[in-house]
C-alpha positions, 0 to 999 in steps of 0.5 A, spaced: 116 395 304 108 399 306 102 398 310 096 398 305 097 393 298 096 398 294 103 402 291 103 411 290 108 415 287 116 413 287 115 407 289 110 404 284 115 407 279 120 403 282 116 396 281 113 398 273 122 400 272 124 394 275 118 390 271 121 393 264 128 391 265 125 383 268 127 385 276 123 381 280 119 384 285 116 384 292 111 389 295 111 387 303 104 390 304 102 391 312 095 389 310 097 382 307 101 379 313 096 381 317 102 387 320 106 380 323 113 382 320 116 377 322 111 373 318 112 379 312 120 378 312 119 370 313 116 371 305 120 376 303 128 372 306 124 365 303 123 370 295 130 373 295 133 367 297 129 363 291 130 369 286 138 368 287 138 362 287 133 362 279 137 367 277 145 366 279 145 360 284 149 364 289 146 369 295 150 373 295 149 375 288 143 379 290 142 386 291 136 389 295 132 396 292 127 398 299 122 403 297 115 405 300 112 412 302 114 417 308 113 416 315 109 423 314 105 420 308 103 413 311 105 415 319 107 408 322 111 407 315 118 408 318 116 403 323 113 396 319 120 398 314 123 396 321 120 391 323 122 387 316 128 389 315 131 388 322 127 381 321 130 378 314 137 381 314 138 375 320 134 371 316 139 372 309 145 372 313 144 365 315 141 362 308 149 366 304 152 361 310 150 355 309 150 355 301 158 358 302 
């Protein structure tokens, strides 16, 4: 989760590490969603549900690793990340209940 479309530092390293191990990644950049956390969360939820369905068929098996820059390095990123997370969790929980 970041404001810019380019990952750097530990976030870039986390993405590289995940890819090296064949794990799917998604970068929810504010710039890519026009600042709309709801749209980013919807895209992220659909992506996560698709990954869980494809890999194990169960959403309960999904583990999320959320990484990004510090607020001091990218002012506004904390609020963006919080808004996306607040919007994605209900969608994931609803999908989990539907599949149970």
